[in-house]
Structure formats: structure tokens, C-alpha cells
DRENKENU-542251 format. One line per 5 residues: for each residue x negated, y, z negated of N, C-alpha, C. Coordinates in steps of 0.05 Angstrom, whole numbers, plus 5000, padded with zeros to 4 digits. Layout:
N
X/Y/Z/X/Y/Z/X/Y/Z; ...
This chain:
299
5182/5374/4855/5178/5383/4883/5200/5372/4901; 5209/5389/4919/5228/5381/4939/5214/5373/4965; 5224/5353/4978/5211/5344/5003/5208/5367/5023; 5228/5384/5024/5228/5406/5043/5205/5426/5038; 5192/5424/5016/5170/5442/5010/5143/5433/5022
5142/5409/5033/5117/5398/5044/5111/5410/5071; 5087/5422/5073/5077/5433/5098/5047/5429/5099; 5038/5414/5120/5009/5409/5123/5004/5385/5139; 4982/5371/5133/4974/5348/5148/4968/5325/5129; 4970/5300/5140/4965/5276/5124/4953/5255/5141
4936/5238/5128/4924/5215/5141/4927/5191/5123; 4935/5168/5135/4937/5143/5120/4919/5123/5133; 4897/5116/5120/4877/5097/5131/4882/5070/5118; 4895/5052/5131/4902/5026/5120/4883/5005/5130; 4888/4980/5121/4871/4958/5129/4874/4950/5158
4897/4955/5169/4903/4947/5197/4905/4971/5216; 4918/4992/5207/4921/5015/5224/4917/5041/5209; 4912/5063/5224/4908/5089/5212/4928/5108/5225; 4941/5125/5210/4961/5144/5220/4953/5172/5211; 4957/5191/5229/4953/5219/5222/4979/5233/5229
4987/5253/5213/5013/5266/5218/5011/5296/5211; 5027/5311/5225/5033/5339/5218/5061/5339/5205; 5063/5352/5182/5088/5352/5167/5097/5381/5163; 5121/5386/5172/5133/5413/5169/5160/5411/5155; 5162/5426/5133/5186/5426/5116/5195/5397/5110
5176/5380/5104/5181/5353/5095/5187/5333/5117; 5185/5342/5142/5191/5324/5165/5165/5320/5181; 5160/5296/5190/5137/5290/5207/5144/5299/5235; 5130/5319/5245/5135/5331/5271/5116/5321/5292; 5094/5310/5284/5075/5298/5303/5060/5275/5289
5055/5254/5303/5042/5231/5291/5025/5216/5312; 5002/5207/5303/4984/5190/5320/4975/5166/5304; 4978/5142/5316/4971/5117/5302/4951/5102/5319; 4931/5091/5306/4912/5074/5321/4901/5052/5302; 4891/5030/5313/4880/5009/5296/4857/5019/5279
4854/5008/5255/4832/5015/5238/4807/4998/5245; 4785/5011/5249/4760/4998/5254/4747/4992/5226; 4747/4967/5218/4737/4961/5191/4707/4961/5189; 4692/4967/5211/4663/4967/5210/4650/4994/5209; 4666/5016/5207/4654/5042/5207/4642/5049/5179
4622/5067/5180/4612/5078/5155/4627/5104/5149; 4620/5118/5127/4635/5141/5119/4635/5163/5141; 4613/5168/5153/4611/5188/5174/4629/5180/5198; 4630/5155/5204/4648/5146/5225/4677/5150/5219; 4685/5145/5195/4713/5150/5187/4720/5180/5187
4701/5197/5179/4706/5226/5180/4710/5235/5208; 4693/5225/5227/4697/5232/5255/4724/5223/5265; 4731/5198/5258/4756/5187/5268/4780/5203/5257; 4779/5210/5232/4800/5226/5219/4803/5253/5233; 4780/5266/5239/4782/5292/5252/4794/5290/5280
4786/5269/5295/4797/5265/5322/4827/5261/5321; 4836/5245/5302/4864/5239/5300/4880/5264/5291; 4869/5280/5273/4882/5304/5264/4885/5324/5287; 4865/5326/5304/4867/5344/5326/4889/5335/5346; 4893/5310/5347/4914/5300/5365/4942/5306/5355
4945/5313/5329/4971/5320/5319/4974/5350/5313; 4954/5365/5322/4957/5394/5320/4938/5409/5302; 4920/5395/5288/4900/5408/5271/4882/5425/5289; 4878/5450/5282/4861/5467/5299/4837/5478/5283; 4832/5466/5260/4809/5475/5244/4816/5495/5222
4842/5502/5221/4850/5520/5200/4849/5506/5173; 4849/5522/5151/4847/5510/5125/4874/5502/5114; 4888/5486/5129/4914/5476/5120/4911/5455/5098; 4932/5451/5083/4932/5430/5062/4930/5403/5075; 4913/5385/5065/4909/5359/5077/4908/5338/5055
4925/5317/5058/4925/5294/5041/4915/5270/5056; 4897/5255/5044/4886/5231/5057/4889/5207/5038; 4900/5186/5048/4902/5161/5032/4885/5140/5046; 4874/5122/5031/4857/5101/5041/4863/5074/5027; 4858/5053/5040/4859/5027/5026/4833/5024/5010
4835/5011/4987/4811/5008/4970/4813/5025/4945; 4791/5027/4931/4791/5042/4906/4782/5071/4911; 4795/5089/4898/4787/5117/4898/4783/5126/4869; 4759/5133/4862/4754/5140/4834/4764/5168/4827; 4763/5175/4802/4772/5202/4794/4754/5224/4804
4730/5217/4814/4713/5237/4827/4715/5237/4857; 4732/5220/4868/4736/5219/4897/4718/5200/4912; 4703/5183/4897/4687/5163/4910/4704/5139/4920; 4697/5128/4942/4714/5108/4956/4698/5082/4958; 4712/5060/4951/4699/5033/4952/4719/5013/4961
4710/4994/4978/4727/4972/4986/4730/4953/4962; 4753/4939/4961/4757/4918/4941/4758/4891/4956; 4772/4891/4978/4773/4867/4995/4751/4868/5016; 4732/4850/5014/4708/4850/5031/4715/4846/5061; 4739/4835/5066/4746/4831/5094/4759/4855/5107
4764/4876/5093/4778/4899/5103/4759/4922/5112; 4743/4931/5093/4724/4953/5098/4696/4943/5092; 4681/4937/5113/4656/4922/5110/4633/4941/5102; 4635/4967/5107/4612/4985/5103/4618/5006/5082; 4640/5003/5067/4647/5023/5048/4643/5013/5019
4624/5026/5005/4618/5019/4977/4609/5044/4962; 4628/5054/4946/4622/5078/4929/4610/5101/4946; 4625/5109/4966/4616/5132/4983/4632/5157/4975; 4621/5181/4977/4634/5205/4967/4654/5216/4987; 4677/5203/4989/4697/5210/5009/4708/5238/5004
4716/5245/4980/4727/5272/4975/4708/5294/4982; 4683/5291/4975/4663/5311/4982/4660/5314/5012; 4660/5291/5026/4657/5292/5055/4681/5305/5068; 4705/5300/5058/4729/5312/5069/4729/5342/5064; 4721/5351/5041/4721/5379/5035/4700/5394/5052
4678/5381/5057/4657/5393/5074/4668/5396/5102; 4683/5377/5112/4693/5378/5139/4719/5394/5143; 4736/5393/5123/4763/5405/5127/4771/5427/5107; 4753/5434/5088/4759/5455/5070/4769/5445/5043; 4774/5464/5025/4779/5456/4997/4807/5445/4991
4826/5450/5009/4854/5443/5003/4859/5414/5011; 4845/5396/4998/4849/5367/5005/4852/5351/4979; 4865/5328/4982/4866/5308/4961/4864/5281/4973; 4850/5263/4960/4847/5236/4970/4856/5217/4949; 4869/5195/4957/4880/5176/4939/4882/5148/4952
4887/5128/4936/4893/5102/4946/4920/5103/4960; 4924/5088/4982/4948/5090/4998/4973/5081/4982; 4971/5060/4967/4994/5051/4951/5001/5070/4929; 4981/5083/4917/4987/5103/4897/5002/5126/4909; 4993/5135/4932/5007/5157/4946/5036/5150/4952
5040/5125/4961/5067/5116/4967/5084/5115/4942; 5073/5105/4921/5087/5104/4895/5096/5132/4887; 5078/5152/4890/5085/5180/4883/5107/5190/4901; 5106/5184/4927/5127/5193/4945/5154/5180/4939; 5153/5154/4934/5179/5139/4928/5191/5150/4903
5174/5158/4884/5185/5168/4859/5196/5197/4862; 5183/5212/4879/5191/5240/4884/5215/5242/4902; 5215/5226/4924/5234/5230/4946/5250/5205/4954; 5243/5182/4942/5255/5157/4953/5269/5141/4932; 5265/5115/4933/5280/5096/4917/5276/5098/4887
5254/5110/4879/5248/5113/4850/5255/5140/4839; 5268/5157/4855/5274/5184/4846/5291/5183/4820; 5283/5199/4800/5297/5201/4775/5291/5179/4755; 5274/5160/4763/5267/5138/4744/5244/5146/4726; 5247/5140/4700/5227/5147/4681/5203/5129/4684
5208/5103/4687/5187/5083/4690/5193/5067/4716; 5175/5066/4734/5180/5056/4761/5155/5042/4772; 5159/5020/4786/5136/5006/4799/5142/5003/4828; 5120/5005/4844/5122/5001/4873/5102/4979/4880; 5111/4960/4897/5093/4939/4907/5095/4940/4937
5072/4941/4950/5071/4938/4979/5060/4911/4987; 5074/4897/5005/5065/4871/5014/5062/4873/5044; 5037/4874/5053/5031/4877/5081/5006/4861/5087; 4986/4873/5101/4960/4859/5105/4950/4849/5078; 4952/4865/5058/4945/4858/5031/4969/4864/5012
4964/4863/4987/4985/4869/4967/4974/4890/4948; 4988/4912/4944/4980/4933/4926/5004/4945/4913; 5000/4968/4901/5023/4981/4888/5014/5004/4870; 5033/5012/4854/5028/5034/4835/5049/5035/4814; 5044/5051/4793/5062/5053/4770/5067/5083/4764
5092/5088/4758/5100/5113/4745/5109/5106/4717; 5096/5117/4697/5104/5113/4669/5108/5140/4656; 5131/5143/4644/5138/5169/4632/5139/5191/4652; 5146/5184/4677/5148/5203/4698/5121/5211/4711; 5099/5198/4703/5073/5205/4712/5060/5182/4727
5047/5188/4750/5032/5168/4765/5008/5159/4749; 5005/5133/4745/4982/5122/4731/4958/5119/4749; 4936/5132/4743/4912/5130/4758/4889/5125/4739; 4868/5110/4747/4847/5103/4729/4820/5115/4739; 4801/5115/4721/4775/5127/4728/4762/5114/4751
4763/5087/4752/4750/5072/4774/4767/5070/4799; 4793/5075/4797/4811/5072/4819/4822/5044/4823; 4818/5027/4804/4828/4999/4806/4857/4997/4799; 4868/5015/4783/4896/5014/4775/4914/5012/4799; 4933/4994/4798/4952/4990/4819/4945/4969/4840
4921/4958/4838/4914/4936/4857/4925/4910/4847; 4952/4909/4847/4966/4886/4836/4960/4860/4850; 4954/4862/4876/4950/4838/4891/4926/4821/4882; 4908/4834/4868/4884/4820/4858/4888/4808/4831; 4912/4810/4820/4918/4796/4794/4922/4767/4801
4910/4750/4784/4911/4721/4789/4935/4708/4776; 4949/4691/4790/4972/4677/4779/4968/4646/4779; 4944/4638/4788/4937/4610/4789/4906/4608/4787; 4897/4589/4771/4868/4587/4768/4854/4570/4790; 4870/4556/4805/4858/4539/4825/4869/4544/4853
4880/4568/4858/4890/4574/4885/4867/4582/4903; 4874/4591/4928/4854/4599/4947/4839/4624/4938; 4815/4628/4948/4799/4652/4941/4808/4675/4960; 4811/4698/4949/4819/4722/4965/4794/4739/4969; 4797/4761/4984/4775/4778/4991/4763/4792/4967
4777/4793/4945/4767/4805/4920/4746/4788/4907; 4746/4762/4914/4728/4743/4901/4742/4726/4880; 4767/4734/4872/4782/4719/4852/4798/4696/4866; 4804/4676/4851/4821/4654/4861/4849/4656/4851; 4868/4646/4868/4896/4644/4860/4909/4671/4856
4900/4692/4870/4912/4718/4867/4939/4720/4883; 4954/4740/4876/4979/4745/4891/4973/4750/4920; 4952/4765/4926/4946/4770/4954/4937/4745/4969; 4924/4727/4956/4916/4702/4969/4939/4684/4976; 4963/4690/4966/4987/4674/4972/5007/4690/4988
5008/4717/4984/5029/4733/4997/5020/4753/5016; 4994/4759/5019/4984/4778/5038/4986/4768/5066; 4987/4787/5085/4990/4779/5113/4968/4761/5124; 4943/4766/5116/4921/4749/5126/4924/4721/5114; 4932/4719/5089/4935/4693/5076/4958/4678/5088
4980/4691/5095/5003/4678/5107/4995/4667/5135; 4980/4682/5150/4971/4673/5176/4953/4649/5173; 4936/4649/5153/4918/4626/5148/4934/4601/5140; 4955/4605/5123/4972/4583/5115/4986/4571/5140; 4995/4588/5158/5008/4579/5182/4989/4562/5199
4964/4571/5202/4945/4556/5217/4940/4529/5204; 4938/4528/5178/4934/4503/5163/4958/4484/5166; 4981/4496/5171/5005/4480/5174/5009/4470/5203; 4990/4477/5220/4991/4469/5248/5002/4489/5267; 5003/4515/5258/5014/4536/5275/4993/4559/5277
4970/4553/5290/4950/4574/5292/4960/4597/5310; 4950/4621/5305/4957/4643/5321/4983/4657/5312; 4996/4646/5292/5021/4658/5282/5014/4679/5262; 5025/4703/5266/5022/4725/5247/5043/4721/5224; 5040/4738/5203/5060/4737/5182/5088/4743/5193
5090/4762/5212/5116/4768/5224/5127/4743/5237; 5110/4728/5252/5120/4703/5265/5130/4683/5244; 5115/4681/5222/5123/4662/5201/5150/4669/5189; 5154/4695/5183/5180/4702/5171/5203/4700/5191; 5198/4705/5216/5219/4701/5236/5226/4671/5238
5206/4654/5236/5211/4625/5237/5226/4617/5211; 5219/4629/5189/5233/4622/5164/5262/4630/5165; 5268/4653/5178/5296/4661/5181/5311/4642/5199; 5297/4627/5216/5309/4607/5233/5310/4580/5219; 5302/4580/5193/5302/4556/5176/5283/4534/5185
5261/4542/5198/5241/4522/5205/5226/4515/5179; 5225/4489/5173/5217/4480/5146/5188/4489/5139; 5170/4487/5158/5142/4495/5152/5140/4524/5144; 5156/4541/5158/5155/4570/5153/5170/4577/5127; 5191/4563/5121/5206/4567/5096/5188/4562/5072
5172/4541/5074/5153/4534/5052/5134/4557/5047; 5123/4569/5068/5103/4590/5066/5117/4615/5055; 5141/4622/5067/5155/4646/5058/5163/4644/5029; 5173/4621/5020/5181/4618/4992/5157/4619/4974; 5134/4609/4982/5110/4611/4966/5102/4640/4962
5103/4656/4984/5097/4684/4982/5116/4699/4964; 5142/4693/4968/5163/4706/4951/5159/4698/4922; 5152/4674/4917/5148/4665/4889/5125/4680/4876; 5103/4685/4892/5081/4700/4881/5089/4728/4874; 5105/4741/4891/5113/4768/4886/5133/4769/4863
5150/4749/4861/5169/4748/4838/5154/4745/4812; 5133/4729/4812/5116/4726/4787/5103/4752/4781; 5093/4766/4801/5081/4793/4796/5102/4812/4784; 5126/4811/4794/5148/4828/4783/5153/4822/4754; 5154/4796/4748/5159/4788/4720/5135/4797/4702
5111/4795/4713/5088/4803/4697/5088/4834/4692; 5096/4849/4712/5098/4878/4709/5120/4884/4688; 5142/4870/4689/5163/4874/4670/5152/4869/4641; 5136/4848/4638/5125/4842/4612/5105/4863/4603; 5089/4873/4622/5067/4891/4614/5077/4920/4609
5094/4930/4627/5101/4959/4626/5131/4964/4626; 5147/4943/4630/5176/4946/4629/5188/4968/4647; 5183/4966/4673/5195/4987/4691/5225/4985/4692; 5238/5008/4698/5267/5008/4702/5274/4995/4729; 5256/4998/4748/5262/4990/4775/5236/4983/4789
5236/4963/4807/5213/4957/4824/5222/4960/4853; 5207/4975/4869/5212/4977/4898/5191/4962/4913; 5200/4947/4933/5183/4932/4951/5181/4946/4978; 5156/4949/4988/5151/4961/5014/5131/4945/5029; 5122/4956/5052/5103/4942/5069/5118/4925/5089
5103/4917/5110/5115/4903/5133/5127/4876/5124; 5114/4862/5105/5125/4837/5095/5146/4843/5074; 5141/4861/5056/5160/4867/5035/5187/4876/5046; 5188/4889/5069/5213/4898/5081/5222/4881/5104; 5209/4858/5108/5218/4840/5129/5245/4827/5122
5259/4818/5143/5286/4807/5139/5285/4784/5119; 5301/4786/5098/5305/4764/5079/5284/4762/5057; 5263/4779/5058/5242/4775/5038/5251/4783/5010; 5264/4806/5008/5273/4814/4981/5294/4794/4970; 5310/4783/4988/5329/4762/4979/5314/4739/4967
5293/4730/4980/5276/4708/4970/5264/4715/4943; 5253/4739/4941/5240/4748/4916/5260/4748/4894; 5283/4760/4899/5304/4762/4879/5313/4734/4869; 5316/4716/4888/5324/4688/4881/5303/4675/4863; 5277/4679/4869/5256/4668/4853/5256/4682/4825
5260/4708/4825/5260/4722/4799/5283/4714/4781; 5305/4707/4793/5329/4699/4777/5325/4672/4764; 5304/4657/4772/5298/4632/4759/5282/4636/4733; 5273/4660/4728/5257/4666/4705/5275/4675/4682; 5266/4674/4657/5283/4683/4635/5292/4712/4639
5317/4717/4631/5329/4743/4636/5312/4766/4626; 5298/4762/4603/5281/4783/4592/5260/4793/4611; 5252/4776/4630/5230/4783/4648/5239/4790/4676; 5265/4793/4679/5276/4801/4705/5278/4832/4706; 5277/4842/4731/5278/4871/4735/5291/4876/4762
5308/4896/4765/5320/4902/4791/5298/4907/4812; 5301/4895/4835/5282/4898/4857/5297/4908/4881; 5288/4931/4893/5302/4944/4915/5282/4949/4937; 5291/4953/4962/5273/4961/4983/5263/4990/4980; 5238/4995/4985/5228/5022/4986/5242/5036/5009
5248/5062/5006/5265/5076/5025/5251/5094/5045; 5225/5098/5041/5211/5117/5058/5196/5104/5081; 5194/5078/5082/5181/5064/5104/5152/5073/5107; 5143/5074/5132/5115/5082/5137/5110/5111/5134; 5130/5127/5128/5126/5155/5121/5117/5159/5092
5121/5139/5075/5115/5141/5047/5086/5150/5041; 5066/5136/5051/5038/5144/5044/5031/5172/5055; 5042/5179/5078/5036/5206/5090/5049/5228/5073; 5074/5224/5066/5088/5244/5049/5075/5246/5021; 5068/5222/5010/5055/5222/4984/5028/5235/4984
5013/5230/5005/4986/5242/5007/4988/5272/5007; 5006/5283/5023/5008/5312/5025/5020/5324/4999; 5039/5310/4987/5051/5319/4962/5030/5320/4940; 5013/5300/4939/4992/5300/4919/4971/5322/4924; 4966/5328/4949/4948/5349/4955/4960/5376/4947
4985/5380/4953/4998/5406/4946/5002/5410/4916; 5007/5388/4902/5011/5390/4873/4986/5386/4857; 4964/5377/4870/4940/5371/4856/4943/5348/4837; 4960/5328/4845/4966/5305/4828/4941/5288/4825
């Protein structure tokens, strides 16, 4: 598929914000973004999605619509939260059925990181790669895999939730209920908590990384810990599926100096477990483009 073939609408419902967009010939021509309300039920999210779509030009026609969400999306389109702190009222709800009832049959629903992985492989940093991995580091940590040119998806929708893989048995507990996960060390909420524990309450992950770029010791410690967790995840992915390339995205993944820190940590590991790491190239357009592409191709 060529990017210029994309025509329709897309919604990206993330843990912190939700975006709706109209896409014409592969370009976003209208967009509306608002904070995500983590306390809504399924009906509330459907209403919110419809209101946002109308703000970008949806008039009720049966246009192609791609929707991505944070959390698990099963092969039947059921949606469930994985991190209890993100979506408090979502547990195995029939999202795909609700979307089709409201917007017509030309819809597809997927996990947001899976959609971005698909877009990066089709149109971005992973184009032409046979085996490719994408990691997003933002409010949480997620990702996706392309193996043999095909997006890997699982029956339960858990595939690609890399942030919930544990790299320490005695680390902090994350929203998944596991201890010592990548997300509990490198996710935005975890970084803000670490800053507060270091005596800097009220500092966001962005504040921490800006302080690290100024070489403030407390922030460097937190930033290096996060980068080390992502580097270990990269090495584990190399061991398990041997990707040709790993792309990092998300607000933290693309923050100044983060990939440099990850690469430095990765270079300390045996050469066999190292893998090229590059920035994702589609930015916040990735999940929107991927959502619509998956809807149009029936991926």
C-alpha cells in the first residue's frame, strides 16, 4: 500500500490523550486532540469518538474508519485494559461491535502500538524490513513486531505489550500487577514517581529528561535507568525474534538524547544481542495512519 492511497478517518485513544483525524491522500487534513478521560465506560468512549470525528468533518457517511486504543484488543474486537491506572472501566467490552453499530461496517480496531508498528513498516522507518520491531516509550511502554513482513497479532491482544515484560524480580510494581517491568522503570508515570521520590515532586517525564540534558545528577540517574530498561528490552527482542531494526517512538522515546542513552547501554551488551536502534519517523501521525491503513487493508 502507498501512503497516498489512504482516505478516511482515524481515531487514536491513548492513555493520556485522544486524537481524531481526517486523512486525504495520505495526509492529515483535519485533526482534533483532547485529554483522555480514563473513567468512561464503553458507551462514553463511543460518544466521545463520535463528537471528535464530527469536529474533523465526519458527517455520518460510511467512510472507512480506523480506531486504535491503548490496552488489549482481541481477535474478535473485544477491548480490555491491561494497566489498571489507565482505563478504569474497560474490561472485555465489545468495542468493534459498538463501533460498527455506530459508524458502519468499514471499521477496524487495533491496539495503538500495533497500528503504529504497521504504519512504520509500511510508510516509515521500518519500510522494506523483513523483520522489524517498534517500541513506544510514553505514558507507558508498548510496541509491535513485524515478522516475515507480517504484523504479529494474538488472539487475546496481549502481543506487543513489551512494557509488561519483567526485567527484575524485585523492582517496583506496575499497573499490570507485575514487578520490575520495563514500564515500571521507563514509563512516564514511573519516571514522574521516581522524580518525586528523589525530591522533585511535580516533575513530569519531560521535565526529568530536560534536567538530564542539563546534566543534573538526580535526573541523569533516572534517565539512565529508563534507558537501561529499554536497552535490555531491545536485547531481549533480539534474542527472541532477531529483528533487523528496532524503531523507538513516543514522547520519551523521541526526547532529546534518549536514543543516544539507549544505544550507549545496548553497546555494553554482547555484540550478538545488539540491534540497530533508530527513531520512528512518523511521530504522532503513526497510530492514525496505521489505524486507517489497517481498516482499508483489513489487516
